[in-house]
All heavy atoms as an XYZ file, in Angstrom:
850
protein
N     127.106    125.812    106.994
C     125.667    125.849    106.808
C     125.290    125.851    105.330
O     124.281    125.285    104.962
C     125.063    127.084    107.490
C     124.975    126.974    109.005
S     124.066    125.533    109.552
C     122.413    126.090    109.406
N     126.094    126.507    104.505
C     125.783    126.562    103.085
C     125.850    125.154    102.483
O     124.981    124.761    101.712
C     126.743    127.522    102.344
C     126.551    127.432    100.845
C     126.527    128.945    102.826
N     126.877    124.377    102.872
C     126.998    123.016    102.348
C     125.808    122.165    102.768
O     125.283    121.394    101.987
C     128.288    122.367    102.841
C     129.519    122.874    102.155
C     130.735    122.128    102.646
C     131.985    122.679    102.011
N     133.184    121.998    102.488
N     125.362    122.308    104.018
C     124.217    121.541    104.494
C     122.958    121.912    103.722
O     122.171    121.054    103.352
C     124.009    121.762    105.991
C     122.817    120.973    106.514
C     122.651    121.092    107.984
N     123.687    120.278    108.616
C     123.999    120.356    109.887
N     123.394    121.208    110.668
N     124.929    119.593    110.385
N     122.762    123.207    103.456
C     121.589    123.656    102.705
C     121.624    123.102    101.278
O     120.607    122.658    100.751
C     121.515    125.181    102.678
N     122.800    123.111    100.645
C     122.919    122.569     99.289
C     122.672    121.066     99.275
O     122.020    120.541     98.382
C     124.301    122.877     98.714
C     124.548    124.330     98.324
C     125.992    124.527     97.901
C     123.606    124.744     97.201
N     123.181    120.371    100.277
C     122.959    118.933    100.366
C     121.482    118.622    100.547
O     120.938    117.746     99.897
C     123.769    118.342    101.521
C     123.602    116.850    101.761
C     124.051    116.063    100.538
C     124.375    116.409    102.976
N     120.813    119.368    101.423
C     119.384    119.174    101.648
C     118.604    119.416    100.364
O     117.719    118.646    100.002
C     118.873    120.111    102.756
O     119.632    119.858    103.933
C     117.401    119.904    103.020
N     118.949    120.478     99.644
C     118.274    120.780     98.383
C     118.509    119.662     97.366
O     117.594    119.213     96.691
C     118.769    122.118     97.824
C     118.220    122.409     96.449
C     116.907    122.839     96.292
C     118.993    122.222     95.315
C     116.389    123.074     95.034
C     118.492    122.454     94.061
C     117.184    122.888     93.926
O     116.686    123.108     92.683
N     119.765    119.206     97.257
C     120.096    118.165     96.289
C     119.369    116.866     96.612
O     118.874    116.184     95.723
C     121.604    117.936     96.255
N     119.282    116.507     97.878
C     118.560    115.302     98.265
C     117.073    115.434     97.947
O     116.455    114.503     97.456
C     118.751    115.003     99.751
C     120.116    114.443    100.135
C     120.243    114.387    101.651
C     120.329    113.078     99.543
N     116.500    116.582     98.235
C     115.082    116.806     97.969
C     114.794    116.751     96.469
O     113.756    116.267     96.040
C     114.633    118.148     98.539
N     115.733    117.219     95.670
C     115.555    117.220     94.220
C     115.897    115.875     93.591
O     115.679    115.659     92.412
C     116.412    118.315     93.592
N     116.451    114.978     94.379
C     116.813    113.662     93.859
C     118.130    113.641     93.123
O     118.445    112.697     92.427
N     118.926    114.680     93.292
C     120.179    114.788     92.567
C     121.214    113.794     93.069
O     121.979    113.239     92.302
C     120.742    116.227     92.677
C     122.110    116.336     92.052
C     119.768    117.194     92.034
N     121.235    113.507     94.360
C     122.289    112.678     94.928
C     121.912    111.208     95.061
O     122.551    110.485     95.797
C     122.698    113.229     96.303
C     123.354    114.592     96.262
C     123.737    115.043     97.658
C     124.582    114.587     95.376
N     120.926    110.753     94.339
C     120.591    109.341     94.392
C     121.721    108.531     93.785
O     121.982    107.424     94.179
C     119.245    109.060     93.695
C     118.143    109.561     94.597
C     119.080    107.598     93.384
C     116.766    109.332     94.083
N     122.455    109.109     92.873
C     123.650    108.457     92.353
C     123.370    107.675     91.085
O     122.233    107.372     90.757
N     124.434    107.339     90.379
C     124.270    106.619     89.125
C     123.894    105.174     89.361
O     124.264    104.579     90.354
C     125.667    106.719     88.493
C     126.585    106.846     89.655
C     125.815    107.631     90.688
N     123.148    104.644     88.439
C     122.793    103.232     88.491
C     123.849    102.430     87.775
O     124.426    102.867     86.792
C     121.443    103.002     87.796
C     120.252    103.579     88.508
C     119.044    103.525     87.593
C     119.975    102.798     89.765
N     124.083    101.264     88.268
C     124.999    100.362     87.591
C     124.356     99.934     86.282
O     123.197     99.566     86.242
C     125.255     99.141     88.473
O     125.866     98.135     87.728
N     125.104     99.981     85.205
C     124.562     99.533     83.928
C     124.830     98.061     83.718
O     124.354     97.475     82.767
C     125.165    100.340     82.762
O     126.583    100.218     82.819
C     124.746    101.785     82.828
N     125.598     97.466     84.617
C     125.880     96.041     84.501
C     124.799     95.253     85.217
O     124.337     95.628     86.274
C     127.238     95.726     85.117
N     124.397     94.146     84.619
C     123.458     93.252     85.295
C     122.015     93.545     84.974
O     121.664     94.589     84.447
N     121.180     92.590     85.322
C     119.759     92.653     85.001
C     118.986     93.531     85.954
O     117.919     94.010     85.640
C     119.177     91.247     85.019
C     119.440     90.571     86.316
C     120.554     89.860     86.662
C     118.620     90.580     87.468
N     120.457     89.432     87.950
C     119.287     89.854     88.468
C     117.374     91.130     87.760
C     118.749     89.666     89.728
C     116.850     90.932     89.011
C     117.537     90.212     89.981
N     119.488     93.781     87.123
C     118.714     94.477     88.147
C     118.442     95.921     87.778
O     117.355     96.427     87.999
C     119.430     94.394     89.489
N     119.414     96.608     87.227
C     119.257     98.026     86.934
C     118.782     98.294     85.513
O     118.467     99.419     85.186
C     120.579     98.748     87.176
N     118.731     97.273     84.663
C     118.394     97.481     83.263
C     117.079     98.212     83.055
O     116.996     99.151     82.287
C     118.343     96.154     82.502
C     119.728     95.639     82.156
O     120.690     96.415     82.312
O     119.834     94.486     81.739
N     116.030     97.788     83.724
C     114.727     98.416     83.543
C     114.732     99.867     83.951
O     114.158    100.718     83.287
N     115.407    100.178     85.032
C     115.466    101.562     85.495
C     116.249    102.416     84.522
O     115.864    103.525     84.198
C     116.102    101.623     86.895
C     115.947    102.962     87.541
C     114.751    103.312     88.161
C     116.970    103.888     87.515
C     114.598    104.546     88.751
C     116.821    105.118     88.098
C     115.639    105.448     88.726
O     115.491    106.672     89.300
N     117.353    101.867     84.001
C     118.183    102.614     83.064
C     117.431    102.899     81.768
O     117.685    103.898     81.117
C     119.470    101.845     82.771
N     116.482    102.050     81.403
C     115.706    102.252     80.179
C     114.478    103.119     80.412
O     113.627    103.221     79.564
C     115.277    100.906     79.616
C     116.406    100.158     78.992
C     115.886     98.947     78.258
N     116.818     97.868     78.528
C     116.496     96.656     78.918
N     115.242     96.323     79.071
N     117.405     95.761     79.142
N     114.340    103.690     81.604
C     113.261    104.611     81.862
C     112.000    103.992     82.428
O     110.986    104.656     82.542
N     112.015    102.714     82.775
C     110.832    102.112     83.382
C     110.693    102.639     84.791
O     111.665    102.804     85.497
C     110.945    100.598     83.379
C     110.906    100.020     81.990
C     110.922     98.533     82.016
C     110.881     98.009     80.593
N     110.997     96.577     80.549
N     109.468    102.909     85.184
C     109.265    103.452     86.509
C     108.869    102.357     87.477
O     108.456    101.274     87.080
C     108.198    104.535     86.478
O     106.976    103.961     86.068
N     108.985    102.670     88.711
C     108.641    101.743     89.778
C     109.471    102.071     90.988
O     110.426    102.831     90.908
N     109.109    101.494     92.107
C     109.883    101.758     93.318
C     111.312    101.219     93.174
O     111.526    100.138     92.633
C     109.138    100.994     94.404
C     107.889    100.507     93.803
C     107.987    100.625     92.328
N     112.248    101.991     93.636
C     113.656    101.618     93.593
C     114.084    101.198     94.985
O     113.678    101.791     95.978
C     114.529    102.795     93.103
C     116.007    102.445     93.157
C     114.129    103.197     91.694
N     114.912    100.163     95.053
C     115.488     99.718     96.312
C     116.994     99.689     96.208
O     117.554     99.591     95.120
N     117.660     99.785     97.364
C     119.112     99.737     97.424
C     119.514     98.569     98.319
O     119.023     98.455     99.446
C     119.707    101.051     97.980
C     121.218    100.959     98.076
C     119.295    102.230     97.131
N     120.397     97.723     97.825
C     120.877     96.576     98.597
C     121.790     97.096     99.705
O     122.754     97.798     99.440
C     121.640     95.586     97.697
C     122.228     94.450     98.517
C     120.729     95.058     96.606
N     121.452     96.753    100.944
C     122.226     97.225    102.093
C     122.844     96.044    102.825
O     122.404     95.656    103.902
C     121.337     98.052    103.012
C     120.894     99.331    102.348
C     120.196    100.274    103.297
O     119.827     99.846    104.412
O     120.030    101.428    102.923
N     123.843     95.461    102.191
C     124.588     94.351    102.776
C     126.070     94.600    102.549
O     126.454     95.454    101.751
C     124.219     93.008    102.122
O     124.525     93.086    100.727
C     122.764     92.664    102.318
N     126.895     93.834    103.241
C     128.344     93.907    103.013
C     128.797     92.827    102.040
O     129.842     92.952    101.421
C     129.079     93.759    104.334
C     128.858     94.934    105.241
C     129.671     94.816    106.486
N     129.403     95.961    107.348
C     129.827     96.071    108.564
N     130.544     95.101    109.109
N     129.545     97.137    109.275
N     128.022     91.786    101.921
C     128.328     90.677    101.012
C     127.216     90.592     99.970
O     126.168     91.224    100.127
C     128.413     89.379    101.812
N     127.409     89.836     98.898
C     126.338     89.688     97.905
C     125.048     89.168     98.536
O     125.076     88.357     99.462
C     126.915     88.676     96.915
C     128.390     88.843     97.028
C     128.631     89.146     98.482
N     123.919     89.660     98.043
C     122.596     89.286     98.550
C     121.981     88.240     97.631
O     121.938     88.419     96.409
C     121.691     90.519     98.611
C     120.243     90.288     99.037
C     120.169     89.774    100.474
C     119.434     91.565     98.875
N     121.489     87.160     98.218
C     120.841     86.105     97.440
C     119.460     86.537     96.969
O     118.669     87.058     97.751
C     120.694     84.835     98.273
C     122.018     84.174     98.564
O     122.955     84.261     97.772
N     122.105     83.514     99.696
N     119.187     86.312     95.695
C     117.851     86.482     95.131
C     117.260     85.079     95.094
O     117.846     84.167     94.517
C     117.900     87.091     93.717
C     116.506     87.197     93.126
C     118.593     88.441     93.744
N     116.106     84.908     95.721
C     115.507     83.583     95.875
C     114.358     83.373     94.896
O     113.690     84.319     94.485
C     114.978     83.417     97.299
C     116.005     83.620     98.379
C     116.802     82.395     98.588
N     117.759     82.550     99.694
C     118.488     81.571    100.140
N     118.379     80.366     99.625
N     119.353     81.781    101.107
N     114.116     82.115     94.568
C     113.019     81.754     93.661
C     111.660     82.046     94.294
O     110.718     82.456     93.613
C     113.130     80.273     93.317
C     112.178     79.816     92.259
C     112.400     78.354     91.890
O     113.199     77.664     92.534
O     111.735     77.914     90.938
N     111.547     81.845     95.604
C     110.324     82.112     96.361
C     110.684     82.951     97.586
O     111.847     82.995     97.983
C     109.671     80.796     96.789
C     109.225     79.948     95.632
C     108.669     78.634     96.090
C     108.309     77.779     94.878
N     107.937     76.430     95.264
N     109.709     83.603     98.212
C     110.013     84.476     99.351
C     110.281     83.726    100.662
O     109.564     83.886    101.648
C     108.782     85.372     99.441
C     107.678     84.588     98.850
C     108.312     83.728     97.798
N     111.321     82.923    100.654
C     111.743     82.194    101.842
C     113.229     81.860    101.723
O     113.734     81.672    100.607
C     110.925     80.892    102.039
O     111.481     80.158    103.120
C     110.901     80.037    100.800
N     113.908     81.778    102.852
C     115.343     81.467    102.823
C     115.606     80.015    102.434
O     116.737     79.652    102.153
C     116.024     81.785    104.173
C     115.991     83.277    104.448
C     115.401     81.000    105.298
N     114.582     79.192    102.416
C     114.726     77.787    102.044
C     114.581     77.551    100.540
O     114.737     76.437    100.060
C     113.718     76.930    102.812
C     113.893     77.079    104.296
C     112.966     77.762    105.061
C     115.017     76.561    104.932
C     113.133     77.916    106.427
C     115.203     76.717    106.298
C     114.258     77.387    107.045
O     114.449     77.552    108.388
N     114.284     78.598     99.794
C     114.103     78.501     98.351
C     115.462     78.584     97.645
O     116.436     79.112     98.181
C     113.201     79.642     97.892
O     112.961     79.564     96.520
N     115.504     78.090     96.417
C     116.748     78.107     95.634
C     117.194     79.538     95.326
O     116.377     80.435     95.099
C     116.558     77.378     94.305
C     116.400     75.869     94.483
O     116.836     75.347     95.533
O     115.844     75.234     93.573
N     118.506     79.732     95.279
C     119.098     81.015     94.888
C     119.152     81.061     93.368
O     119.659     80.137     92.732
C     120.519     81.165     95.485
C     121.181     82.438     94.984
C     120.468     81.139     96.999
N     118.605     82.149     92.784
C     118.605     82.280     91.325
C     119.630     83.296     90.827
O     120.085     83.217     89.697
C     117.196     82.628     90.777
C     116.236     81.480     91.033
C     116.661     83.904     91.370
N     119.980     84.248     91.658
C     120.956     85.287     91.311
C     121.529     85.841     92.600
O     121.082     85.526     93.685
C     120.301     86.438     90.546
C     119.681     86.057     89.246
C     120.329     86.797     88.141
C     119.623     86.444     86.846
N     120.489     86.422     85.746
N     122.493     86.748     92.458
C     123.037     87.488     93.593
C     123.102     88.962     93.220
O     123.335     89.302     92.060
C     124.431     86.981     93.952
C     124.412     85.569     94.538
C     125.753     85.202     95.101
C     125.725     83.793     95.645
N     125.297     83.701     97.009
N     122.886     89.816     94.203
C     122.992     91.265     94.022
C     124.190     91.775     94.807
O     124.513     91.242     95.871
C     121.729     91.966     94.514
C     120.428     91.605     93.817
C     119.257     92.291     94.510
C     120.484     92.013     92.355
N     124.810     92.807     94.308
C     125.984     93.381     94.962
C     125.577     94.444     95.983
O     124.533     95.093     95.825
C     126.908     94.010     93.922
C     127.391     93.021     92.912
N     128.311     92.045     93.202
C     127.060     92.839     91.614
C     128.539     91.316     92.135
N     127.780     91.769     91.144
N     126.394     94.657     97.005
C     126.114     95.727     97.972
C     125.967     97.079     97.261
O     126.679     97.371     96.302
C     127.352     95.718     98.874
C     127.881     94.329     98.768
C     127.595     93.903     97.350
N     125.015     97.861     97.708
C     124.704     99.192     97.185
C     124.118     99.175     95.772
O     123.936    100.229     95.170
C     125.925    100.118     97.235
C     126.454    100.331     98.631
C     125.383    100.843     99.588
O     124.696    101.812     99.291
N     125.226    100.186    100.718
N     123.803     98.016     95.237
C     123.176     97.932     93.916
C     121.734     98.424     94.014
O     121.046     98.171     94.986
C     123.205     96.491     93.413
C     122.747     96.347     91.981
C     123.034     94.967     91.412
O     123.739     94.175     92.049
O     122.524     94.700     90.312
N     121.292     99.126     92.995
C     119.916     99.629     92.938
C     119.083     98.688     92.087
O     119.536     98.251     91.030
C     119.887    101.039     92.378
C     120.604    102.028     93.281
C     120.639    103.411     92.665
N     121.544    104.275     93.382
C     121.257    104.895     94.510
N     120.083    104.738     95.056
N     122.132    105.673     95.102
N     117.884     98.389     92.565
C     117.005     97.449     91.877
C     115.597     98.014     91.793
O     115.193     98.837     92.611
C     116.978     96.077     92.591
C     118.323     95.385     92.490
C     116.573     96.217     94.044
N     114.855     97.565     90.790
C     113.444     97.922     90.665
C     112.608     96.887     91.404
O     112.798     95.682     91.208
C     113.022     97.962     89.205
C     113.363     99.219     88.441
C     113.002     99.060     86.978
C     112.669    100.420     89.023
N     111.698     97.351     92.234
C     110.839     96.479     93.019
C     109.435     96.491     92.438
O     108.878     97.556     92.166
C     110.806     96.953     94.470
C     112.181     97.156     95.115
C     112.030     97.815     96.480
C     112.925     95.857     95.213
N     108.853     95.327     92.237
C     107.516     95.227     91.655
C     106.457     95.336     92.745
O     105.527     96.123     92.646
C     107.348     93.904     90.884
C     105.924     93.737     90.386
C     108.329     93.832     89.744
N     106.604     94.496     93.774
C     105.616     94.459     94.839
C     106.225     93.812     96.077
O     107.350     93.319     96.034
C     104.366     93.701     94.393
S     104.673     91.988     93.893
N     105.476     93.823     97.178
C     105.939     93.205     98.419
C     104.917     92.204     98.930
O     103.728     92.330     98.663
C     106.221     94.261     99.481
C     105.003     94.988     99.982
C     105.340     95.935    101.104
O     106.269     95.716    101.857
N     104.576     97.010    101.215
N     105.427     91.212     99.670
C     104.581     90.144    100.169
C     105.210     89.586    101.449
O     106.425     89.623    101.603
C     104.516     89.069     99.081
C     103.946     87.767     99.457
C     103.974     86.842     98.244
C     103.407     85.498     98.590
N     103.271     84.641     97.436
N     104.361     89.056    102.324
C     104.885     88.373    103.511
C     105.416     87.011    103.111
O     104.823     86.315    102.301
C     103.799     88.202    104.561
C     103.464     89.485    105.289
C     102.409     89.248    106.343
N     102.880     88.372    107.398
C     103.318     88.782    108.589
N     103.328     90.062    108.861
N     103.721     87.924    109.490
N     106.555     86.662    103.688
C     107.166     85.369    103.414
C     107.873     84.887    104.663
O     107.464     85.202    105.780
N     108.956     84.168    104.463
C     109.736     83.683    105.594
C     110.411     84.830    106.334
O     110.853     85.798    105.729
N     110.482     84.705    107.643
C     111.075     85.749    108.477
C     112.596     85.767    108.333
O     113.242     84.721    108.350
C     110.715     85.518    109.942
C     109.280     85.802    110.234
C     108.207     85.041    109.857
C     108.748     86.914    110.932
N     107.043     85.619    110.286
C     107.350     86.777    110.964
C     109.316     88.013    111.550
C     106.513     87.688    111.571
C     108.486     88.928    112.163
C     107.101     88.767    112.164
N     113.153     86.965    108.201
C     114.600     87.156    108.150
C     114.954     88.241    109.158
O     114.569     89.396    108.991
C     115.078     87.568    106.734
C     116.578     87.815    106.726
C     114.696     86.512    105.715
N     115.637     87.859    110.226
C     116.011     88.803    111.289
C     114.831     89.654    111.754
O     114.933     90.870    111.882
C     117.156     89.705    110.839
C     118.484     88.979    110.771
O     118.607     87.905    111.382
O     119.405     89.493    110.112
N     113.696     89.020    111.978
C     112.514     89.712    112.486
C     111.686     90.437    111.453
O     110.750     91.147    111.788
N     111.998     90.285    110.172
C     111.275     90.976    109.105
C     110.672     89.938    108.148
O     111.406     89.211    107.493
C     112.220     91.911    108.349
C     111.516     92.821    107.384
O     110.412     92.536    106.946
N     112.148     93.922    107.041
N     109.330     89.891    108.027
C     108.698     88.908    107.147
C     108.436     89.402    105.717
O     107.873     88.689    104.901
C     107.369     88.644    107.845
C     107.023     89.978    108.411
C     108.346     90.580    108.854
N     108.838     90.618    105.398
C     108.515     91.221    104.095
C     109.577     90.851    103.058
O     110.777     90.884    103.336
C     108.407     92.756    104.220
C     108.131     93.398    102.861
C     107.327     93.126    105.221
N     109.094     90.513    101.864
C     109.962     90.204    100.729
C     109.527     91.049     99.542
O     108.349     91.342     99.372
C     109.865     88.724    100.363
C     110.528     87.828    101.352
C     110.087     87.531    102.607
C     111.739     87.119    101.178
N     110.951     86.672    103.226
C     111.977     86.395    102.369
C     112.648     87.004    100.128
C     113.096     85.589    102.526
C     113.751     86.189    100.289
C     113.969     85.492    101.486
N     110.489     91.441     98.698
C     110.216     92.225     97.494
C     110.416     91.368     96.247
O     111.414     90.673     96.118
C     111.161     93.425     97.389
C     110.997     94.442     98.484
C     112.105     94.922     99.171
C     109.749     94.953     98.823
C     111.975     95.871    100.166
C     109.613     95.894     99.820
C     110.721     96.349    100.485
O     110.588     97.278    101.472
N     109.468     91.475     95.333
C     109.592     90.837     94.018
C     110.397     91.790     93.141
O     110.108     92.991     93.099
C     108.201     90.605     93.431
C     108.176     90.020     92.064
C     108.419     88.548     92.141
N     108.364     87.947     90.832
C     107.886     86.757     90.608
N     107.406     86.041     91.598
N     107.892     86.268     89.404
N     111.388     91.280     92.437
C     112.231     92.122     91.597
C     111.673     92.230     90.186
O     111.152     91.256     89.638
C     113.650     91.561     91.532
C     114.407     91.539     92.844
C     115.785     90.934     92.644
C     114.520     92.924     93.440
N     111.793     93.394     89.610
C     111.347     93.639     88.244
C     112.279     92.923     87.273
O     113.485     92.932     87.442
C     111.369     95.142     87.960
C     110.795     95.494     86.634
N     111.526     95.432     85.475
C     109.566     95.891     86.275
C     110.760     95.792     84.467
N     109.568     96.079     84.934
N     111.720     92.283     86.260
C     112.517     91.663     85.220
C     113.133     90.327     85.602
O     114.010     89.835     84.908
N     112.695     89.762     86.701
C     113.200     88.448     87.094
C     112.105     87.715     87.836
O     111.084     88.291     88.191
C     114.429     88.583     87.992
O     114.041     88.913     89.303
N     112.333     86.470     88.096
C     111.368     85.709     88.880
C     111.899     85.550     90.291
O     111.722     84.519     90.921
C     111.140     84.352     88.231
C     110.502     84.493     86.873
C     110.185     83.162     86.277
C     109.797     83.336     84.848
N     108.517     83.187     84.463
N     112.581     86.563     90.782
C     113.237     86.453     92.068
C     112.666     87.343     93.152
O     111.982     88.328     92.890
N     112.986     86.971     94.383
C     112.561     87.681     95.588
C     113.776     87.991     96.451
O     114.713     87.192     96.513
C     111.608     86.818     96.399
C     110.311     86.519     95.731
C     110.061     85.520     94.840
C     109.084     87.221     95.895
N     108.749     85.552     94.439
C     108.124     86.592     95.081
C     108.696     88.316     96.666
C     106.808     87.020     95.003
C     107.386     88.745     96.598
C     106.457     88.108     95.773
N     113.745     89.139     97.129
C     114.788     89.486     98.095
C     114.123     89.896     99.398
O     113.031     90.471     99.403
C     115.704     90.625     97.596
C     116.581     90.159     96.458
C     114.909     91.845     97.192
N     114.781     89.601    100.490
C     114.254     89.973    101.798
C     114.342     91.481    101.987
O     115.376     92.099    101.702
C     115.055     89.273    102.897
O     114.690     89.777    104.154
N     113.266     92.059    102.490
C     113.243     93.495    102.764
C     114.207     93.860    103.883
O     114.558     95.019    104.049
C     111.831     93.944    103.123
N     114.651     92.877    104.634
C     115.620     93.116    105.695
C     116.910     93.687    105.135
O     117.623     94.434    105.787
C     115.894     91.796    106.447
C     117.075     91.788    107.379
C     116.874     92.764    108.530
N     117.977     92.742    109.438
C     119.077     93.485    109.328
N     119.216     94.305    108.307
N     120.027     93.416    110.221
N     117.235     93.349    103.892
C     118.503     93.756    103.288
C     118.356     94.694    102.095
O     119.332     94.973    101.410
C     119.292     92.518    102.861
C     119.632     91.647    104.042
C     119.021     90.408    104.210
C     120.534     92.075    105.006
C     119.319     89.614    105.304
C     120.827     91.292    106.101
C     120.220     90.067    106.250
O     120.507     89.292    107.337
N     117.138     95.166    101.832
C     116.911     96.114    100.736
C     116.118     97.293    101.283
O     115.030     97.126    101.828
C     116.152     95.453     99.562
C     115.849     96.476     98.474
C     116.961     94.302     98.992
N     116.668     98.482    101.126
C     115.984     99.701    101.567
C     115.179    100.257    100.399
O     115.742    100.579     99.351
C     117.014    100.735    102.038
C     116.406    102.041    102.400
N     115.644    102.214    103.532
C     116.433    103.234    101.776
C     115.228    103.463    103.577
N     115.694    104.097    102.529
N     113.858    100.325    100.573
C     113.019    100.870     99.506
C     113.034    102.398     99.578
O     112.851    102.982    100.630
C     111.595    100.319     99.583
C     110.911    100.608    100.889
O     111.496    100.439    101.955
N     109.675    101.047    100.820
N     113.261    103.033     98.429
C     113.310    104.491     98.364
C     111.938    105.105     98.106
O     111.769    106.306     98.258
C     114.305    104.929     97.282
C     115.741    104.437     97.487
C     116.620    104.874     96.322
C     116.309    104.925     98.807
N     110.980    104.282     97.685
C     109.589    104.694     97.505
C     108.698    103.591     98.068
O     109.159    102.464     98.247
C     109.243    104.877     96.019
C     109.946    106.027     95.346
C     111.167    105.567     94.576
O     111.350    104.387     94.323
N     112.030    106.486     94.226
N     107.435    103.901     98.340
C     106.515    102.858     98.810
C     106.371    101.747     97.771
O     106.410    101.997     96.568
C     105.189    103.598     98.998
C     105.547    105.039     99.099
C     106.796    105.219     98.296
N     106.204    100.519     98.251
C     106.076     99.355     97.379
C     104.683     98.768     97.588
O     104.276     98.509     98.708
C     107.152     98.302     97.697
C     107.020     97.106     96.781
C     108.542     98.922     97.604
N     103.955     98.561     96.497
C     102.585     98.049     96.596
C     102.581     96.580     96.997
O     103.537     95.851     96.734
C     101.841     98.242     95.273
C     102.349     97.359     94.155
C     101.524     97.530     92.878
N     102.005     96.696     91.818
C     101.704     95.401     91.662
N     100.926     94.800     92.525
N     102.189     94.702     90.669
N     101.498     96.112     97.610
C     101.409     94.688     97.917
C     101.179     93.856     96.650
O     100.609     94.341     95.693
C     100.194     94.583     98.852
C      99.532     95.911     98.831
C     100.400     96.892     98.137
N     101.615     92.615     96.679
C     101.417     91.703     95.532
C      99.999     91.160     95.566
O      99.402     90.986     96.584
C     102.386     90.517     95.604
S     104.097     90.979     95.357
């Protein structure tokens, strides 16, 4: 019970969110103290970052599983596994499907 109480406290305090990767463009803004909603890539393989919010758009980058990213806003786009929401990434001109990114805070509409 003591371990569970400590874990609950640490999660509530934001202690166990974990370190951000310092490699790559996705985490740079967060590491420099810029605020905004944070998302976590929840895939087993690299996630495509698209030029527009649709799977038919060109791939501009890839994100690694469990990578943390800053999200600017959300918008409806092409459906991915029943989810039409896409997130605009901070510091890039790219979009990722919300189907594969878990937002840790609310994301404003674009």
